[in-house]
N, C-alpha and C positions, 0 to 999 in steps of 0.2 A: 591676561588683559586687565589693565588697571581699572579702578573704579571711575577715574576721570575719562578714560577712553570709552568705557561703556556708556557713561552719561553723554558724551559727545555723539556717540553712535546713535543713541536713542533720540537725541534732539534732532539729528540729521534725518532720521527715519520719519519723525513726526513732521518735519518740514517738507519732505518729499510727499508724504501722504496728503498733507494740507494743500500743497501746490497742485497736486493731481485733482483733488476734490474741487478746488476753485476753477481750474481750467476746464474740467468736465462740466461743471455747472454753467460756465460761460457758453460752451458749445450746446448744451442741452436747451438753452432758451430758444434757439432757432431751428431745432430738430423737430419736424412735424411729419414729414412724408416718408414713405419707404425709400425714396431717392436720397433723402437726408441721412437716413440710417445706414444705407449701404455705400453710397459714394459721395456724400456731402454735397449733393446736387451738382456735382461736376464743376465746382467753382474754385478749386484750390490753385493758387499760383505756383509756378515751377519752383522757386526758391523755398517757399514755405513747405511745399510737398517734398522737396529733396531733403529738407531737415527732418520731416516726419518719416520718410523712408529710411534714412540713416538711423534715426532713433529706434525704429522698429527692428532694423537688421542687427543692431548692436545689442545682442541678447546676453544671457548669462555666459554663453560660450565665448563671445568676443570679449566680455568685460572680465570675467574670472578665469574662464577656461584657457584663453590664449596664453596668459602669463604662466599658468600651471604647466601647459604643454611645453613651453620654451624651457622652463626650469627642468623638466624631466627629460626631454628628448633633444633639446637644442636646435641646431640649424635645420633639421628635417622638418620642423613645424612651421618654419617661416613661409612655406608654400601656401599654407591654408589662408591667411589673410590676403595674400597676393591673389590667390584663385578666387576668393570671394569678391574682391574689388574688380578683378578682370571680368567676372560674371556679369557685372553691370554694363561693361563695354559691349559684350555680346547681346545683352538685353536691349541696349540702346540701338544696336545695329539691326537686330532681327525681329524684335517683338513689340517694343513699347508703342510706337505710333500705330502700326496696324491693329494691335489689340484694342487700343483706345478708340480707333475708328469703327470697330465692330459694333460699338454701342452696347455691348453686353455688360451685365453687372458683375458676374463671377466667371471663373474658368469653366464651370459647368454650363452656364448660359452660352458661352462662346462655343463649346463643343456641340451643343444641340443646334445652335444657329448655323454653324458651319457645316455640320454633317446631317442634320435633320433626323437625329436618332435619340429617343428617350433612353434607350438601353445604354448608349455611350455616355449620355449624361449621368446615369446612375453609377457607372464604373468610375467616371471622373470624380464624382462626389465621394465615392469610397476612397480614392487616392488622396483627395484633398483632406479628408478626415484623418487618414493615417499620417500624412505629413504634419498636419497641425498638432495631432496628439503627441507624436514623437517630439515635436518642437516645444510643446508646453511642459513636458516632463522636466527638462533642466531648469526652466524658469521657477517652478515650484520648489524643486530640490535645492536650487541655488539660494532661494530665499530662506529655506529651512536651515541650510548649512551656515549661512551668514549670521542669522539670528542666534543659532546655537553657539557658534564660535565667539560671538561678541558678548552674549548675555548668559549663556548656559541654558536658555529656554529650549524645550523640546522642538524637534524639527517641524512638527505639525503646526506650530504657532506661525512659522514663516509662511506655510501654505495658506493658512487662514487669513493672514494679512493681505496676501496677494489677491485672494478671492474677494475679500471684503472691499478692496479698492476697485478691482477690475469690474466686478459684477454691477454695481450701481453706475459706474462711468459708461459702460457699454449699453446697458439696458436703457438708460435714460436718454442717451443721445447718439449711440451708434458711431458711425464714421465721423460725423460732424463734431461729436464730442471729443473723440480720441485724437483727431488731427492736431489740435492745439497741444494736447498732452504729449504726444510723441515728438512734435517739433521742438518744444521747449526742453523736453528731457534729453534730446540729443546734446544740446549745448550744456546741460547740467552734467551729463556723462563726460563730455570732453573736458570741461573744467575740472571735474572731480578726479579724473585720471591724470591730467597733465600737470596740475599744480603740485601734487605730492611727488610725481615723477621727477620734476625739475629739482625739487628740494632734496630728494633722496640722492639724485645723481651728484648734486653739489656736495652733499655730506660725504659720499663715497670718495669723491675727488680729494677732499680734505682729510679723510680718515687714514689714508695710507694703506688701505687693504690691498692685497694682491689682485691682479687682473684676473677675473674669473675665466677669461678665454684661454690664458696660458697656464693657469694653475693646474695642479694635479686634481685627482678626484676629490669631491667635497670632504672637508674635515671639520670637526668641531674645534673652533679656535679657543674656546674656554670650556670648563666643565659645564655640561648641559644636561638638564633634567627633561626627559621626554615622557609625556603621559600618553599612553596608547588607549584610545577610546573604544576600539573594536578589535576582535581577534585578528591578528596580523601574522603573515608569514614574510620574513625578510631575508635578504642575502647580505651576509657580513663579509666585506671585502678583505679584511685583515684581522688577525687575532687581536682581541681586546678583552680586558677585564672590566666589568661594569658592576654597579650595585643595583639590585632590583628588589622591588616590593610588589609581589604578585606572582604570576605563573610564567615561567620561561621554559620552553621545551617540555611542557607538561608537568614540571616540578614547581612546587610552591616555594617562594623565597620571602624572607621578612627583613629586607634591607641589607643582606649580606653580599659578599663579593661573588660574582658569577663569571667564570671565564667563558668567552664565546669564541669558538674556533672559526676559521673562514668557512663559509658555506651557508646552508639553509637553516634557519631557526624559526620557531613559532613563539609568539608572545601573546598572552591572554588579554582579554578585555579588562581595562582598568589598571593594567600593570604600569608601574612607574619605574623607569630605567634612567640611571645617571651615568653619562659617559664622561671619561676624563678628557682634558684638553689635548688636542692633537689626534684624537681617535678618528679613524675613517668612518664616514656616515653609512650605516646600513641602509639598504634600499628595499622598499616594498618589492615583493617577488616579481610583480609585473613590470617594474621599472628597470631600465638598464643602468649598470654602474659604468660611468664614463669619466675619463679625465678631461681636462679642458680642451685638448686638441681634438679628441674624438667628439666631444659635445658640439664643437663649432664647425665640424666638417660634415657635409651631407653624406649619408650612408657610411659614416665613419665607424659606427659600432658593428658593422657587418651583420645587420639584421637579416634573418631568413627572408628571401625574396623581397629585399628592401626596395629595389628599383620598381618592381611591380606595385608594391604597396603605395609608394609615393606617387607614381603616375596615376594610379587608380583613384587615390584620394584627391589629387589635384583635379582630375577630370570630374569626379563626383561633386566637389564643391563648385567648380566652374559651371557645369551644366545644371546642377541643382539650384543654384541661385537664380537661373533663368526661369525656373518653374515654381518657385515658392508662391503659394496662393495668396498669402497675406501681403507679400510685396507686390505681386501683380495687381491686386485689388486697389492698391494705392494709386496706380496709374489711371484707373478709371475715374479718379476724382479730378483729373486735369480737365481743362476746358476743351481741349482738342488734341489731335495727334501730335502736332508740332510742340505744344506745351508739354506733353508727356515725354517727348524726345529731349527737351531741354532739362526736364527734371532728371532723367536718367543720366544726362551728361554731368550734372552737378554732383551726383551721389558718389562716384569714384573718388572725387577730390576730397569730400568730407570723410569718407571711410579711410582713405590713405592717411589723412591727417591724424585720425584717431589711432590707427594701427601701430604707429611708432611706439606708443607708450607702454602697452602691455609687454612688449619685447624687453624694455628696460627693467620692468619689475621681475620678469623671469630670470634675467641675467643677474640682477642683484640678489635674488633669492638664493643662488648657489653659495653666496658668501654669508648672508645674514639670517637665512631661515632654512638651512640644509636639512633640519629634522623632518621637514615636510616630505622629503624623499623617503624617509623611513615609515612614516605613518600613512603615506599615500594621499594625504589631503592637499594635493598640489593646487587645487582651486582656491585655497585660502592664502596663497602667496600675496596677492595684492592687498588683502585685508590685514595681514600681520606685519608687513614690512614697515609701515610708518611708525608703529609703536615700538618695533624692534630696533629701529635705527634712531628714533627720537623718543627716549623713554619718558620724557616729561610732558608738560602741557602742549608743546608744539606737536608731539606725536599724537596726542589725543585729538587735537583739532584736525590733523590730517586723516586720522582714522575716521572721524565723523564725516569728512568730505568724501572719502572713498566709499563709505557706507551709503551715503546719499546717492552716489553714482550707481552702486550695485542695485539698490532697490528701484532706481529709475530704469535700469536695464530690465529688471524682471517685469515691472509694471507695463512699460511701453510696449515691449514685445508681446506680452500676454494679451494686452488690449487688441493689438493688431491681429493676432491669431484668432482670438475669440470672435472678432467682427467678421473675419474671412470665413470661418467655419460656420458661424451662425447664419451669415448671409447665404452661403452655399446651401445649407440645409433648408432654410426657409424658402428659397427659390425653387427647391426640388420637391416641395410638398404642395398638395392641392388645398388642404385645409389644416389648420387655420391659415389665413393669408396675411401678407403685409407685416406690420410691426409686431403683431401678436406671435406670428410664426418665428420672426427674428428673435424675440425674447425667449421663446421656448428653445430655440437653437442654442442660445447662450447657455442655458442651464445644462443641456446635453453636453455641450463642448467642455464645460468645466468639470462635469461629473466623472467623465471617463478617466482622465489622468489622475484625479484624486483617488479613484478606486484602484488604479494600478500602482501608484507610488509605494505603498507599504510592502509590495511584493517583490520589488526589483533590487532592493538594497542600495548601497551607495555606488553611484556611477559618476564618471567625469562628465561635466557639462558639455565639453566638446564632443565626447563620444556620442551622447544622446542627440545633439544637434546634427552631427554628420549622418546619423541614421536617417533623419528627416531629409537631409540634402540628397542622400543616395536614392531614396524613394522618388523624390522629385526629379532627379536627373534621369531616372529610368522609366518615368511614366509621363508626367506633364510636359517636360521639356521636349521629348520627341513629338508629342501631340501638337504642341504649339508651333514648333519649327516646320513640321510637314503640313499642318493645317493652314498656316499662313503663307507658305511658299510653294506648295505643290498642289496643283489642281486635282491630281489623281487620287488623293487620299479618300478612302471610303470608310463608312461606319464599321464594316467588318474588320478592315485593316487596323483602324484605330483601336477598336475594342480588343482585338487579339494582342496588339502590342501593349496596351495598358494592363491587361491581365497578366501578361508575361513579366513585364518589368516591375509593376507594382507588387505582384505576388512574390516574385523571387527576392526582391530587396526587403520587403516587409518580413518575409520568413527568415532572411539572414539577420535582420535586426532583432527579431524576437528571440532567435536562437542565441545571439550574443548576450541578450539580457538575462536569459534564464539558464543557459548551460555553457555554450561556447565550444570551441574546438582548439586544441592546444598547439599542434605543430603541422608543418607541411603545407602543400598547396591548398588543401581544404580550409585551413585556418586563414591563409592569406586572402583567399577569395571571399570567405565568410566575413572577414573584417573589412575588406575593401572590394565590393563586388562590381563597381561601376564599369571598370575597364572591360569586363567580360559581358555584363548584362546590357549596358547602354547600346553598344553596336548591334547586339542581338535584337533589341527592341526596334531600332530603326529598320533592321532587315526584315523583321516580322511584319511591321506596318507596311512597308513597301511591297513585300512579296504577296501578302494577303490582298492588299489593294489592287495589285495587278491581276490577281486571280479573280477578283470580283469587280473588274473595271467597268462592267455594265451598270454597276450600282453607284457610280459617281453621282452625287446629287445634281439635279438639273440646274439648280441655281448656283453651281460652283463658280462659273465665270463671273456672275454678278457679285458673288460674295468676295472673290479676290479683287475685283474692281473696287469695291467699297473699302477693302483693307489697304490698298496700296495707292489709291488716288487721293490727293489732298482734298480736304473737306469742301473747299470752295469750287472744286471741279465737278462735284457730284450734284445731281438734281436735288431739290429741296427734300423730296421724300426719301432719298437715300442717305441723307446726312445723319450721323449719330446724335 
């Protein structure tokens, strides 16, 4: 990264941080009550709220991770943005308006109001925390990776910057403060990803490079120097002789020629390897080696249980989007159920518009940054391409632009998650109450992922976010669907289902973080558990509720009436 690109990136970072501070201060002036902090006094308009929801949803996974996944896996990854956008259609059809009419502040409030059980409320609070903490991890990690890649600063400086911005913004104004931040930052992210993408696409069209879809497996077009920052195990597709300075296959080298046979090799931390022009690109061991035809064909690489993995991931993202607590909480800020429904209708359009561009970055990355497949740093695709394709001042300016979008993604999503978790924790405690409890919840929410980050190593942003989505799909989504649409749900049924789904998916996520399972069906289910767990959770909730049908809350009929009738059809005392 050139000095000019670093300077542009730092200027962009300062601009994003300054904008966030100004917008947060603007919201802080009118934040006084608990309602202001939790739901912005339910006064946000549909279009403004749709921009904020979209800004909150477009996290590190959507901004950095999507391009990296397309670079590494190709067409199989296109289902993920489609499923995320489609999740809002289901949210619009089944959840938004009824949930807003309930008058609850948080998902935990809704569970207690609907089922009359403090125990279920506590279980829901636990699920909300798991989802939020899984979702916060990639925001902090993405900030660390971005800052390290651009400036060489240690990863913890990125974490510190996100905390330093999010903490005062949330503590000072809560939901009222961050609504403006998230709404404006959605458009910042869209411009930051779209303008460089159009420029890069135009350059590729003029450059005469081969089509990445029909070309063979990625190759280095010119002699390329690759710096390996962590111990790596790679698969070499074809025999090649490189020059290396460092450790290769356990042996030390000082710039001499090193022949690499096809197969598995290890490269030590800090090793510098120079590949000749035309050499096939080695791939990190966990990434498949694919030619262009395989890369562009769904299930083309013959992955073990590929159909199951894809369908399970699709279902997990689809259902998980319906249950994300920080997204659901945004709909409480609308004035009424019909306004919440209009908000949910706008969101898929905004997300679909954004999702086109990371695909372009991932595709161009096969030609212009193939070494990322070797180092495994595929999340860096979007950050490296502008400078790689435009080496001069133009590339530096584009690098600054994508950096601004990246930190807008980390900050806006982190703000939303922190508000949702802090609000849930504060509403679940007896003392202290109100704003004081909310601010204490903010500190707890930020402390947990910061404590976990140093122990999990480098993980892909999309991997971490999908863990959160799978917990959501197998816990809060079934609770909301059955709680809103089925009178017979009981507290016992809801609690049993939440413990089953939340426990199994959280255990699968933790296992993947710290150990993993290498082959066979156990590995497939561990990586993508939703197709197995989500139907089981619905079945458990229904079965246990039928066994305890005498415990259906007496106010269930009145609750469903409030959920489904328009506000103007209810008596004044029943309106949210």
